[in-house]
TITORTI-313474 format. One record per atom (N, C-alpha, C, O, CB): x, y, z. Coordinates in steps of 0.1 Angstrom, whole numbers, plus 5000, padded with zeros to 4 digits. Glycine has a CB too. Example, Ala and Ser with C-alpha at 12.3 -4.5 7.8 and 13.67 -1.06 7.14 Angstrom:
// TITORTI-313474
513249435078512349555078513249675078514249675085511349555090512849785071513749895071512950005079513450115080514149945057
END
This chain:
// TITORTI-313474
900403756615899603746601899203896595898503976601898003646602900003926582899404036575899904026561900903976557899804176582899004086554899404136540900204256540900104356548898304146531901204246529902104316528901804436517902304546517903304226526901004406509900304516498898704506499898204416505900704486481898104596492896704576486896304476476897104446467896304676480895004416476894804336464894704406452894004506452893604276465895204386444895404406428896804526427897104586416893604476420897604546441899004606436899604526427899204426423899904626446900804576422901904566413903204486421904004566427902304716407903304356421904604306428905304236419904804166410904504216440906704256422907604166412908204036423907904006435909104276406909003986413909503846420910403876430911303956428910303736409910103836442911203836452910503926464910903946476912703896446909403986460908504076468907803996479907103896476907504146458908004036491907503976502906004026504905704146507908404016514905103936501903603956498902703906510901503926511903203876484903303856520902303806531903603756546904703716544901103626523903303776555903903746567902803636573901703686574904303886576903003516578902003436584901903306577902303286565900703506584901203216585900703096576899403116569898403146575900502976583899403096557898303096547898403026534899503026527898003236543897402966531897802886519898302976504898003096501896602806515899102886498899702946484898802956474897902876475900702866479898603026464898003026451899203046439900303016442896903146450898803076430899603076417900803176419900503286423898803136404902003136416903103246412903403286427903503406429902503396402903603186439904103236449904703106452904502996447903303326458905803156464906503046474906703096486906603216489908003006469906902986496907003016509908402976514909002876512906002956516909003086523910203066531910103076544910103186549911203146528909802946553909602976567908103036568907202966563910703066572907703146574906303186574906203296564905103356564905703236587907203326556907003436548906603386532907103286527908403526549905803456527905003416512905903526504906103646509902903436511906503486492906903576484906203556470905503466467908303576483906603676459905903646447907103586439908303606441905203766440906303506427907603456418907703516405908603496397907603296414906603626403906603666389906003846391905603906401905303556379906303886379905704016379904003996378903603916369906404096367903104076386901804056389901104146396901404256401901803946394899904076396898704156407898804086419898903966417896904136401898804106430898804026443897304026445896704136445899704086456896703906448895603886450895303816468895703706473895203796438894703876473894503816486892903756487891903836486894903936497892903636488891103596487891003526502891603586511890703456473890303426505889903366516890703276519890603166513888903326516891803306531892903236536894003156523894503046523892103116547894103246513894803206501895503316494894503386493893903126492896303366490897403436485898003416472898403296471898403426494898103496461898403446447898703556440898203666443897403356440899403536429899803666420899303616406899603506401901603716420898603716402898003706387898903756378899003876377896803786383899803666370901103706362900503806352899303816349901903556353901303876348900904006339901603966323901804046314901804176347901903806322902303796311902003636308902203546317903803856311901503606296901003426294899603456288899003566286900703316312899403326286897903316277896903286286897003296298897703196265895503246277894503266287894103126292894003026285893303356282893803126303892803026311891703026313891303096323893003006320890802956306889302976311888902936323889402836328888302926304888003006328887302976341885903026339885403096330887803046353885302936352883702976348883203106354883603156364882702856354882103156345882003286349882603396337882103506334882703286363883703346333884203466324883703496313883303406305885403466320883603636311883003696297883903646287885003626292882903866296883803626275884703586263884003656250882803686249884803396262885103686240884903716228885403596218886603566217885503836227884503526210885303436201884603426189883503486186885503306207885303336181884703346164884303186165884903096171886103396150883203176157882403046153883502976142883703036132880803086145884102846146885202776136884402676130884602646118886602716143883202596140882802486132881502506138881202576147883502336133880202386128879402366129879102226132879302146123879202416121878702176144878802016144877201986150876302066152880301936157877101846151875301806153875201866167875901836177874801616154874201976166873702056177874402156184874002216194873501976186875702196177876502296187877402356176877502316165877202216200878202436182879202536174880402516183880302496195878702706174881802516173882802506181883302636178883102696167883802386179884002696189884102856192885702876194886102796204883202906206886602936190887702986191887903096200887703216196888103006180888203056214888503196225889803216228890103286237887803166240890803146221891903166224892703056236893903066239891703296226891802976242892302906251893302756247893502746235891102876259893702676255894402556248893402476242893802376236895202466257891902496243890802386236889802506232889502596239890002246246889302456218888002566217887102516226887102416232887202586202885802636225884702596234883602576227883402606215884502706244882602516234881202456224880202536232880102566244880802256225879402556222878402636225876902556218876902546206878802796219875802496226875002406223873902476218874102606220874802316234872502446212871402486209870902536222870702646224870702396202870702446231870202466244870802616249870002706252870602326255872202646250872702736256872902866245873602966248873802676263872302856234872202966225870702996223870403116222872902926211869802926223868202976220867402906230866202896229867502926203868002846240867202766251866102676244865102646250866502866262866402636236865702496230866602386227867702406222864902516217866102246230867002146222867002136208866202196200866602026225868102066204868402036190867501976183867101876190869501966189867001986172866401936162866701916147867101996140865701996163866501816145867401756131867201856118868001886110866901586125865601906119865202026112865802156113865602246106864202036114866402156124866802316128868102346119869002256118867202326147868202456112869402516104870002596113869602716116869102596091871102526118872002616129872702756120872802856125873302496137873002736110873502866102872602966101873103076101873902846090871302956100870603096107870503136120869903236122869403096105871103056130871403136142872903176145873203276152870903046153873703096139875203156139875903056130875702936130875903166155876703136123877303046112879003066114879503126124876703116095879702996105881202966109881503156103881003226095882202786098882503166110883003346109882303426116882803536118882903416096881003406121880603516130881303516145881503416152879003506131881503626148882003676163880903666174879803716172882503826163881303606185880403646195880703666209881703606213879503576195880003736216880303746231879503666241878303686244880003886235880303576245879803486254880103456269881103516272879903396249879603386278879703336290880303206292879603106287878503336296881503176298881503056302880802966314881202976326882603046302879902896311879102846321879602716326879002686337877802826317880602606321880602516326882202496320882602566311879302426322882902406327884002346321883902166322883802116333885402416330883802106310883601976312884801866317886001906318883001936300884501776320885601676323886901696320887801676328885401556317887301746306888201746298888901896297889901926290887601696286887901996308888302126309888102206295888802296291889602136314886802116286886602216275885702336282884902316291885702146261885802446277884902546280883502526274883302516261885402666275882302526283880802546276880502696276880702766285879502466285879802736264879502866266877602866266876802776265880402966253877603026268876103016267876003206262876503306267875302956286875203196252874703346248873203386251872603466244874803366233872603296263871503376268871603486278871903456290870703286273871403576277871603696287872003826278872503826266872803656298871703916287871704046283873204066277874204026282871304146295873204156262874404206255875304056252876504076250875204326266874903956252875703816249874803806235873703846232875503676262875803726228875303676212876203726201877303766202873903726208875603716190876203766178876703906176875703986177875503746169877903986174878504086172877904146161877904066152879604066170877204276158876804316145877704466141877704526130875104326145878304506153879004636148880304646161880404576171877804796147880904746156882404766163883104676157882804606148882604756178884504686164885704626158886304546173886104576185886904756151887104446169888004386180889304446181889804506171888204236179889904436193891004466196891604356204890904306213890904576202893304306203893504216213894604286223895304376219893804066206894704226233896004256243896204106247895604006244895704366258897204136255897603986263896603966276896704046286899403996269895603856275894803836283895203846299894203866307894403746279896303826303896703856316896804006323897004036335897903796317896604106311896804256313895004296315894704406320897804336297894304226312892804246316892304316330891604406332892204116315893104216338892504296352892904456354892204546359893304206367894304456347894604596348893704696339893604816343896104616346893204676326892604746322891204776327890604876325892804726310890704696334889604686342889804786353889104886353889404536347890504756363891204826374890304806386889204756384891404976372890804826396890204786410888804836414888804956419891004826421887604766412886304766413885904836398884904906397885904846426886704826388886204876376886605026374886105106366884504856377887605046382888205236383888805256368888405356362889905266398889405186363890205196351889205226339889105326332891005076348888505116337887505106325886405196327885805246317887004966324886005216337885005306341885205486336884505566330884905296357886605506341886705646336887205626322887405736315887805756345887405526316887505546300886305556295885905656290888205436292885705466297884005466294883405616294882705676285883205376306883905676308883105836310884105936301883606046298883005896331885205926298885905996288885606006275885306096267887005966287885705886274885005856255884005856250883805886238885105756248882905796260881505756259881405686248880405716240880505856260882405596246882405466240881705336244881505336256883605436240881205226237880605136243881705036240881804986229879305106239882504996252883304886251883104746262882904736274884704936252883204636252883304506261884404426263885104396253882404426256884604386273886104336276885904186277885404166288886804406291886204096271886703966269887903906280889103936277887203966256887703826289888603816297889603726289890603706295888103766309889503666277890403616270891303696265892503636265889903566261891303836260892003926258891403996249892004096245893203886255890203956243889504036230888704106236887904066245888603956218888904246232888004366236887104446223887604506215889004476242886004436224885004486214884804666216884504726227883404386216885004716204885104886208884304896199884504846188886404976207883204986201882205076193881905206199881205226209881005016191882405286192882105436192881505526181881505476170883005496194881005636182880105696173881105776161880905796149879105806181882205806168883405856159884405776158884905736168884005966162885105746145886205696142887305746152887705656159886505736128887705866153889005926159888405876177889305856185889106136154887405866179887405816195887705676195888205626205885905826204887405596183888105436186889305436186889805356194887705326177890205516176891205506176892105576191893205536194891405566164891305656197891805686209891705576221892405576231891205816213890805506219890605366229891705286223892505256232889105276229891905246212893105146210894505226216895305156223893205116191894805336215895905406220895805396233897005406238896005536217894805386242894805406256895305256260896305226267893205456262894205156255894205076260895804976254896104866259892805036258896505056244897804976241898705046253899504966258898405016224898705136256899405226266899305136280900205106287898605396267898205116281897505006294898204886297898604846308896004956291898304816284898904696283900604726283901304636287898304616268901104836278902704846276903204866293904204826298903105016263902304946299902404996313901704936324901505006334902105106315901404786322900604736332901304716349900904726360900004596324902804676343903604656358903904786366904604786377905104586355903504876361903705016367902705046377901605006376903605106357903205136389902005186395901205346393901705436387902305166408900205356397899805516395899305506381899305616375901205636397898905406373898505406361897105476358897005556349898505276358895905426366894805516363895205676359895105726348893905506376895605716370895905876369896605936359896506046354896405926378897705816356898505876342897605866330897405956322900005786339897005746327896005726318894705836317894205876306895505586320894305886330893305996328893906126322893306196315892406026342895106156326895906266325896006256309895606356302897306246334896506136304897106106290895506146281895306226272897905906288894706086287893106116278893006266278892706316267891506036286893106346288892906466288893806536278893306596269893006516300895106526280895806576270895506576257895406686251896606526269895206466251894806416237893806506234893706576224894406266235892806506243891506546241891706716240890906786233890506496254892506776246892706896246893306956235893007056229893306916256894306876231895206876218894006856205894206946197896606716219893106796202892306776195891406916192891006946181891706666201891007016205890507136204891407226195891007316188890107186217892207206197893207366192893307356178893907446172895107376199
END
């Protein structure tokens, strides 16, 4: 039994990704004792399971995901938040201010319709509705920076193996970047030109997510642009 790639390697339909008996995850199929990929994506070897994270497609919420969303409605004791999934998410007062709802509480003073927030998915109810929390460091209403959107399935490529890609970008640009698993990215830099640079880099990563050696190319791309600025 053996894996044919490293976790997070790019694979294409028909690639042999595992020899031997193992449970099948998403975007895989078996022929006898061989497991193959069915789509372009990042191979993932988990505990007794192999899957492929497709590099195309919408956002599927998972517990633990960090997301960026917009408040679209205020209901009794809770806010409804659009996060790009099949269903809107719910944020209750307990998960916003760590206090139960009271009838004299003006929810608009905490969050209002149109506010954008950084939140964590802490649960999925029986209908698979995401339940959010903004209790924690760097969570809550966004006050500065701007939002850039990419295909949600390309987010793992932006982060890189063990954070290699995003850490390199942070190091080279000195910007503050918050990545939502739902494909929304909060970018906040001191200089407008640095924000524009981050957008160019993120777009390049999205366009070339299916290729190998991407981190090194992005690093060279960043260095080239910074050198051109000095001239």
